[in-house]
Phi, psi and omega in degrees: 000151183280340179216161179294146178290160173283118193243124180251115175284123182255123182222170180159159181285169175307133179075008183281338177109020178304316184293319179295315180299315179301320180296321179294315180301319181293319179298336179274349175124358181280155169274157180224124172245112187252112182294328176296320179294321177297316182296323177294321177293317182294333183250014180271188181297123180079010182297143184299338184270345188295323177301311181298320177296319180290326177294321185283325192240353179097158185297338183289352178271003175261135175285179184297328179274002179092355176278171182289131174278092190298318179304316181294319179292323179294318178301315185293318184285334174286330182281335188210103180305331179293332175293322177297314180298324182293315179301313181297324185294335178273313188282317191298317176299323177291320180295314182297325181293319181289320179296321182300320180295316180295323181289320177299332185271353185291139174240012181284163179300324176207166186229140174262126179250097184285113180227091182304319184256047177303309181296317184290336183260025173111355178080189188293336178299337180284335185239152178270082184253137173271339183204154177240124177244125178256128166265119193234145166200168180299152185294326178299325179288320177305312185295316179303314184290318184293319177296323182298340176292334172095357183253356178226147174278167177299320181296318179295320180295315179297326176293322176297315182300314184285341179272350180265168179299152176282167181299323180293317179296323176291318184299327181296329184264353185274139171272328179227145176235123173268114176278112182250040179270355180257213183263175184294329178297321179290321177299315180301319180297317177294323179294319184299319179297312179294326179300314177298321179296315184290324175301315182293315181293324177295319178297319178296316181297320180296316181296332181277355179096017175086000000 
């Protein structure tokens, strides 16, 4: 590409609806680089991060198939914040490297860079973002949606919510806020408006030489 893509950092708490919003943007023509998906590949069976993680935390953090035993890892980082920092020190550089390759290869008008823990990992200064989009809804609704997925208990979800940045902290770094307290039709309507805005901003960036 002759210039860097227009990159929108997409963030929000657990259960806020980031994945649904991202899907709508992609259907409208945006590219998506999802750090959660990259992390799952890195920590899956045969994942590139597993040797370093097993060396740092012991073989017991690996499931029978060689992937990361997420319940065990979650238990450890909730019990000891130092373990969380250790995990992040291994995973985050690898995730950013993979994300950088995908961003550089994008030919879409603009790209969504999904970073759930944007605030916790240093904010927008850590990433080359042109814009920050927050998907937001009340915490009670976050919990209801996350529990509804079926793989976490209500207690576990509230622990995650309280371990993440607050809604106010996320709002401070956001240029745009998607209110996802309604239904999917309302969310899609709001996404369409932002899509047009990002197309315009991406075009302006291209005209200005990237």
